[in-house]
C-alpha positions as CSV (number, residue, x, y, z in Angstrom):
1,M,4.0,-6.1,7.7
2,L,4.4,-8.4,4.4
3,I,3.1,-8.0,1.0
4,P,0.5,-10.3,-0.1
5,D,2.3,-13.8,-1.5
6,F,5.6,-12.1,-0.8
7,Q,7.0,-14.9,1.5
8,S,6.4,-17.7,-1.1
9,Q,8.1,-15.4,-3.7
10,A,11.2,-14.2,-2.0
11,A,13.4,-16.7,-2.6
12,N,12.6,-16.5,-6.3
13,N,13.2,-12.6,-6.2
14,K,16.2,-10.8,-8.0
15,N,17.2,-8.0,-5.6
16,L,19.4,-4.7,-6.1
17,V,20.5,-2.7,-3.7
18,V,20.9,1.1,-4.3
19,Y,22.9,3.4,-1.9
20,F,23.9,6.7,-1.5
21,S,27.2,7.2,0.9
22,H,29.0,10.6,1.9
23,S,31.0,9.3,4.6
24,G,31.2,5.3,3.8
25,N,28.8,4.2,6.6
26,T,26.0,3.7,4.2
27,R,28.3,1.5,1.7
28,I,29.0,-0.7,4.8
29,I,25.8,-1.8,5.1
30,A,24.8,-1.8,1.3
31,E,27.7,-4.4,1.2
32,Q,26.4,-6.1,4.0
33,I,22.9,-6.6,2.4
34,K,24.7,-7.3,-1.0
35,D,26.6,-10.3,0.7
36,A,23.6,-11.6,2.6
37,T,21.2,-11.7,-0.3
38,G,23.4,-12.1,-3.1
39,A,21.9,-8.9,-4.5
40,D,23.3,-6.9,-7.4
41,I,24.7,-3.4,-6.1
42,F,24.5,0.3,-7.3
43,E,26.3,3.3,-6.1
44,I,24.3,6.5,-6.5
45,C,26.8,9.0,-7.4
46,P,25.8,12.8,-8.5
47,V,28.1,14.8,-11.1
48,K,29.1,17.1,-8.7
49,N,30.3,15.5,-5.6
50,Y,29.4,16.6,-1.6
51,P,31.7,18.5,0.3
52,D,34.2,16.6,2.6
53,D,33.7,19.3,5.2
54,Y,31.2,18.4,7.6
55,N,29.7,21.9,8.2
56,T,29.7,22.7,4.7
57,V,27.7,19.4,3.7
58,V,25.4,19.6,6.3
59,N,24.3,23.4,5.4
60,Q,24.4,22.6,1.6
61,A,22.2,19.5,2.4
62,K,19.8,21.2,4.2
63,K,19.4,24.1,1.3
64,E,18.8,21.4,-1.1
65,I,16.4,19.1,0.8
66,N,14.2,22.5,1.6
67,A,14.5,23.4,-2.3
68,N,13.2,19.9,-3.0
69,F,16.4,19.9,-5.1
70,K,17.5,16.7,-7.4
71,P,20.9,16.4,-8.5
72,E,22.0,15.2,-11.7
73,L,23.5,11.9,-11.3
74,K,26.4,10.2,-13.3
75,T,25.1,6.9,-14.0
76,K,22.2,4.8,-14.6
77,I,20.8,1.6,-13.7
78,N,20.3,-0.7,-16.5
79,R,17.2,-3.1,-16.9
80,I,16.0,-1.9,-13.2
81,A,12.4,-3.3,-14.6
82,T,14.5,-6.9,-14.0
83,Y,14.6,-6.7,-9.9
84,D,11.8,-7.6,-7.6
85,V,12.9,-5.8,-4.6
86,I,14.9,-3.0,-4.1
87,F,16.9,-2.0,-1.0
88,V,17.3,2.0,-0.9
89,G,20.2,3.3,1.2
90,S,20.7,6.7,2.6
91,P,22.4,8.5,5.5
92,N,19.9,10.4,7.2
93,W,20.2,14.1,6.3
94,W,17.8,16.8,7.9
95,S,15.4,13.4,9.2
96,T,15.1,12.5,5.3
97,I,17.1,10.6,2.2
98,A,20.1,12.7,0.7
99,P,18.7,14.8,-2.8
100,P,20.9,11.8,-4.7
101,V,18.6,9.0,-3.4
102,A,15.4,11.2,-4.0
103,T,16.5,12.1,-7.9
104,L,16.9,8.2,-8.5
105,L,13.7,7.5,-7.2
106,S,12.1,10.0,-9.1
107,D,14.1,8.7,-12.7
108,Y,12.7,5.5,-12.6
109,N,9.3,4.0,-12.6
110,L,9.1,1.7,-9.9
111,E,5.2,0.9,-9.7
112,G,4.8,-2.9,-8.4
113,K,8.3,-3.2,-6.8
114,T,8.6,-3.9,-3.4
115,I,11.0,-1.3,-1.5
116,A,13.4,-1.9,1.6
117,P,14.9,1.2,2.9
118,F,17.7,1.4,5.1
119,I,19.3,4.7,6.8
120,T,22.7,5.4,8.5
121,H,22.0,7.8,11.3
122,E,24.0,9.4,14.2
123,G,20.6,9.5,16.5
124,S,18.0,10.5,14.3
125,R,17.0,7.0,13.4
126,M,15.1,6.6,10.1
127,G,12.9,10.1,10.8
128,H,10.6,10.2,8.1
129,S,13.0,8.8,5.0
130,A,10.3,5.6,4.7
131,A,7.6,8.2,4.3
132,D,9.4,10.3,2.1
133,I,10.4,7.5,-0.3
134,Q,6.7,5.8,-0.3
135,K,5.6,9.5,-1.7
136,L,8.5,9.4,-4.4
137,C,7.1,5.7,-5.2
138,P,3.6,5.9,-4.3
139,K,2.9,2.3,-6.4
140,S,5.7,0.4,-4.7
141,K,5.0,-2.1,-1.9
142,M,7.3,-0.5,1.5
143,L,8.9,-3.2,3.8
144,E,9.9,-2.0,7.3
145,G,13.2,-0.2,7.1
146,L,16.4,-0.7,9.0
147,A,18.1,2.5,10.8
148,I,21.8,1.7,11.8
149,R,23.9,4.3,13.7
150,G,26.8,5.2,11.8
151,S,29.3,4.7,14.4
152,E,28.2,0.9,14.6
153,V,28.0,-0.1,11.2
154,K,31.1,-2.1,11.2
155,T,29.5,-4.3,13.9
156,S,26.0,-4.5,12.6
157,Q,25.8,-7.8,10.4
158,H,23.7,-9.5,13.0
159,N,21.2,-6.2,13.0
160,V,21.1,-6.6,9.0
161,Q,20.7,-10.6,9.3
162,D,17.9,-10.0,11.8
163,W,16.1,-7.2,10.0
164,L,16.6,-9.5,6.4
165,K,15.0,-12.6,8.3
166,K,12.1,-10.1,9.8
167,I,11.1,-8.9,6.3
168,Q,11.6,-12.3,5.0
169,I,14.2,-12.1,2.4
170,T,16.5,-14.6,4.0
171,K,15.9,-17.4,6.3
């Protein structure tokens, strides 16, 4: 569903891609969106890195999500107010966004911004990520999200392009 007057304004919007990537899959999709839209890009990096071991990171993520923990981030976004559309990318961890993404969305006033979520997963698709983003940004306009299986990110350019056309960011 399009927001009012969004189609006529899409060409003039200033876009930003923000993402957190643990394995590198979400980074690949973020780069594809940046390349297709000319958007600026910002990687969300927690002060304390997540463990490399799969089982350890899965257990840590579950504990953090259940505790509504929001880790401290290393860097900040300058002039976020200048952006109209913000693409928000995360791996799907326990059916939601990774805690560093929740931190970023909680740290900034995104009132009036348009948010386009994208999620990488291994079978759980979007989960309730879009709804959770909307809860953190209740005064933002949400566009339909994109879910890409992590094992397919390297060949997903056509999916990204189709999604960008569908949400009317590109023609």
